[in-house]
C-alpha positions in Angstrom: -14.9 -79.3 -24.9 -13.3 -76.2 -27.4 -10.0 -75.1 -26.3 -9.8 -71.2 -25.0 -11.5 -68.9 -27.2 -9.0 -66.6 -27.1 -6.6 -68.3 -29.1 -8.2 -69.6 -32.5 -5.8 -70.5 -35.2 -3.5 -73.4 -36.2 -2.1 -76.1 -33.8 1.5 -75.1 -32.5 4.3 -77.6 -33.6 7.8 -77.9 -31.9 9.0 -75.1 -34.3 6.4 -72.8 -33.5 7.6 -69.6 -32.0 6.1 -69.6 -28.7 6.9 -73.2 -28.0 10.4 -72.4 -28.9 10.4 -69.6 -26.3 8.7 -71.5 -23.7 11.3 -74.3 -24.4 14.1 -72.1 -23.3 12.6 -72.0 -19.8 13.9 -75.5 -19.2 17.2 -73.8 -18.7 18.0 -72.0 -15.6 19.8 -69.3 -17.2 16.9 -68.3 -19.1 14.2 -68.8 -16.4 16.1 -66.3 -14.2 16.5 -63.6 -17.2 12.7 -63.8 -18.0 11.4 -64.4 -14.7 9.3 -67.2 -15.5 9.2 -71.0 -15.4 7.3 -74.1 -16.3 4.9 -75.7 -14.1 3.9 -79.2 -15.5 1.4 -81.7 -15.1 -2.3 -81.1 -14.6 -2.0 -80.8 -10.4 0.7 -78.1 -10.8 -1.3 -76.1 -13.5 -4.5 -76.5 -11.6 -3.1 -75.1 -8.3 -1.5 -72.3 -10.5 -4.9 -71.5 -12.2 -6.8 -71.7 -8.9 -4.3 -68.9 -7.3 -3.8 -66.8 -10.6 -3.9 -63.1 -9.9 -4.4 -61.2 -13.4 -2.7 -58.1 -11.8 0.1 -59.8 -10.4 3.7 -59.9 -12.0 7.3 -59.7 -10.8 8.0 -56.4 -8.6 10.1 -53.7 -9.9 12.2 -54.1 -7.1 12.7 -57.9 -7.0 16.0 -58.7 -5.8 17.0 -61.2 -8.7 14.7 -60.3 -11.6 14.5 -56.6 -11.6 12.2 -54.5 -13.4 10.0 -57.0 -15.6 6.6 -56.6 -14.4 4.0 -54.5 -12.1 4.5 -54.5 -8.8 2.8 -57.4 -7.0 -0.9 -56.9 -5.9 -1.1 -60.1 -3.9 -3.0 -63.4 -5.1 -6.0 -65.0 -4.1 -4.1 -67.2 -1.8 -3.2 -64.5 0.7 0.1 -66.5 1.5 2.5 -67.2 -1.2 4.2 -65.0 -3.5 2.0 -63.3 -6.7 0.7 -66.3 -8.7 0.5 -65.0 -12.5 0.0 -68.0 -15.1 0.9 -66.3 -18.7 -0.2 -69.1 -20.9 -1.1 -72.7 -20.7 0.2 -75.2 -23.7 -2.1 -78.2 -23.9 -2.1 -81.4 -26.2 -4.8 -80.4 -28.8 -5.1 -84.3 -29.3 -6.1 -85.0 -25.8 -7.3 -81.6 -24.8 -10.5 -83.4 -23.5 -8.8 -85.1 -20.4 -8.0 -81.5 -19.4 -11.6 -79.6 -20.1 -12.1 -78.7 -16.3 -8.4 -77.2 -16.7 -9.2 -75.3 -19.8 -12.4 -74.1 -18.6 -10.6 -72.8 -15.4 -8.2 -71.0 -17.7 -11.0 -69.7 -20.0 -12.5 -68.1 -16.8 -9.2 -66.4 -15.4 -8.9 -64.8 -19.0 -5.3 -67.0 -19.2 -4.7 -67.9 -23.1 -4.1 -71.5 -24.2 -2.2 -72.8 -27.0 -3.1 -76.0 -28.5 0.1 -78.0 -29.4 1.1 -81.2 -31.2 1.9 -84.0 -29.0 5.8 -83.6 -30.0 5.3 -79.8 -29.2 3.8 -80.4 -25.5 6.4 -83.0 -25.1 9.4 -81.1 -25.8 7.9 -78.7 -22.8 8.2 -81.4 -20.2 11.2 -83.2 -18.7 9.0 -85.9 -17.2 9.4 -89.7 -18.3 5.8 -89.5 -19.4 4.7 -85.9 -20.3 0.9 -85.6 -18.8 0.0 -83.1 -21.7 -0.4 -79.7 -20.1 2.0 -76.9 -19.0 1.7 -73.7 -17.8 4.0 -70.6 -18.3 4.2 -68.8 -15.0 5.8 -65.7 -13.4 8.5 -66.7 -10.9 6.9 -66.9 -7.1 9.8 -66.0 -4.7 9.5 -63.3 -2.4 11.9 -61.2 -0.1 12.7 -63.0 3.1 11.4 -60.4 5.3 8.1 -61.2 3.6 8.2 -64.8 4.9 9.2 -63.5 8.5 6.3 -60.6 8.6 3.2 -61.2 10.8 4.5 -63.1 13.4 5.2 -66.7 11.6 4.7 -69.6 13.8 6.5 -72.3 11.6 9.0 -72.1 8.7 10.7 -75.0 6.7 14.4 -73.6 5.9 16.5 -76.1 3.6 20.2 -75.1 3.8 22.4 -76.4 0.5 19.8 -79.0 -0.6 20.9 -80.4 -3.9 18.3 -82.9 -4.8 15.2 -80.8 -6.7 12.9 -83.9 -5.4 13.8 -83.5 -1.9 13.7 -79.5 -1.9 10.0 -80.1 -3.8 9.0 -82.5 -1.3 10.0 -80.3 1.8 8.2 -77.6 0.3 5.0 -79.9 0.0 5.4 -81.1 3.7 5.7 -77.6 4.8 2.5 -76.7 2.9 0.6 -79.8 4.4 1.9 -79.1 8.0 0.5 -75.7 7.8 3.7 -73.8 7.9 3.9 -70.1 7.1 6.6 -70.4 4.7 10.0 -71.5 3.7 13.4 -69.9 3.3 15.8 -71.7 1.0 19.7 -70.9 2.0 22.9 -71.3 0.9 23.8 -73.2 -2.4 20.4 -75.0 -3.1 18.9 -76.7 -6.1 16.9 -74.0 -8.1 13.1 -73.9 -7.1 12.0 -73.8 -10.5 13.9 -76.6 -12.0 11.0 -78.8 -13.4 11.9 -82.0 -11.1 11.4 -79.4 -7.7 8.1 -77.7 -9.2 6.6 -81.4 -10.0 7.8 -82.6 -6.5 5.9 -79.7 -4.8 2.6 -81.3 -6.4 1.4 -77.7 -6.6 2.3 -76.5 -3.2 4.9 -73.9 -4.5 1.7 -71.9 -5.4 0.4 -72.1 -1.9 2.9 -70.6 0.3 5.6 -67.6 0.5 9.0 -68.9 -0.5 12.2 -66.9 -0.1 15.8 -67.3 -1.5 18.9 -66.1 0.5 22.3 -67.1 0.0 23.8 -65.8 3.2 22.6 -68.3 5.7 24.1 -66.5 8.6 22.3 -63.3 7.6 19.0 -65.5 7.3 19.3 -67.0 10.4 19.6 -63.8 12.1 16.6 -62.5 10.4 14.8 -65.5 11.5 15.6 -65.0 15.1 15.0 -61.2 15.0 11.2 -62.4 13.7 10.8 -64.3 17.2 11.6 -67.8 15.7 13.6 -70.2 17.7 16.2 -72.0 15.4 16.6 -75.6 15.4 19.2 -77.3 13.3 18.4 -81.2 12.6 21.5 -83.3 13.2 21.9 -87.0 13.2 24.6 -86.9 15.8 22.9 -84.0 18.0 23.1 -84.9 21.8 19.4 -83.9 22.3 16.7 -86.0 21.2 13.5 -84.7 19.4 11.1 -86.8 21.5 12.6 -85.4 24.8 12.6 -81.8 23.5 8.9 -82.6 22.6 8.0 -83.9 25.9 9.8 -80.7 27.6 7.4 -78.7 25.5 10.2 -77.1 23.5 8.5 -76.8 20.4 5.8 -74.7 21.5 7.5 -71.8 20.5 7.5 -70.4 16.9 10.3 -72.4 15.1 12.3 -72.2 11.9 13.4 -75.9 11.1 17.2 -75.9 9.6 17.2 -79.0 7.1 20.9 -79.7 5.7 22.4 -81.0 2.5 21.6 -84.7 1.8 25.1 -86.1 2.0 26.6 -83.8 4.5 23.8 -82.4 6.5 24.3 -79.1 7.7 27.8 -77.1 7.9 29.3 -76.9 10.9 29.1 -73.0 11.1 25.8 -72.7 10.0 24.4 -75.3 12.7 26.5 -73.6 15.2 24.2 -70.6 14.5 21.0 -72.8 15.8 19.5 -72.1 19.3 19.0 -76.1 19.3 20.3 -79.0 17.8 18.2 -82.1 17.5 18.2 -85.8 16.5 15.6 -87.9 15.2 15.4 -90.9 17.2 15.8 -93.9 15.0 14.5 -97.1 16.8 15.3 -99.9 14.0 18.2 -100.8 12.2 18.1 -97.8 9.4 21.3 -96.1 9.3 19.4 -92.8 8.6 16.1 -91.2 7.3 15.7 -89.7 3.8 15.9 -85.7 4.0 12.2 -84.8 3.2 11.2 -87.9 5.4 12.9 -86.3 8.5 11.8 -82.7 7.5 8.4 -84.0 7.5 8.4 -85.6 10.8 9.8 -82.2 12.3 7.5 -80.2 10.7 4.4 -82.0 11.9 5.8 -82.3 15.4 5.9 -78.5 15.6 2.2 -78.6 13.9 1.1 -80.7 16.5 2.8 -78.9 19.6 1.1 -75.7 18.5 -2.4 -76.8 18.0 
């Protein structure tokens, strides 16, 4: 299948200006200054293109990135931040593998840049690059957007440092039907390539907010009508008992803490309830994203 008709011309190399500019987005400081990030691999690119909004962009009132685009108008998904794919880079030697994605880009009017294998590999931090990458506008929205519309279920990672865990929590939130994600405190960058990859495209499906001040954010969650539940391995209340008592019927925001240290005492103290997941076997603990999946799906079941 031919590449996007909008971009005829030679195949881009590692030194091509557009490849060099895109490669800089592997650095957090550049992502922040330019309000853009790279979505690596066919699954991420597919979901970005599916929900692409050609009139989207970063709002002039964006709290981090400033006046670098038109105000969001709302993408096709209707749930997440506005998705805007600015360019797709594809391995020109294996473009046929991604024929469906190139056709999708063409229908969406997104320009495609065919690249030499070394050039496309330079845009990926994966051990085995998959030959296609999209440059996207950042997606995060203000916390009040996540809290709008009487949400029933939110995932709230606090000080999560592992990009795989953060990405998987977002994926679990999406799969459980959560209304959004609020990332609090000193958490890893959402747009880290490992985080984006771990979301498996869910980054484009639901609204995600950042708030450094955890206390202020938790206050906003409670003001939005959500009970705030802290997950703690040493909590006195058992998740199963809380479920049996009907405690998860209420709209809920789940706080998930740091992988090594859990939730800080001052953050956990702000919760309405502290719960532990019962461990029946001999395992010492659960992986953070596994624990998040259990809690989110427990709420999803209670809300049926």
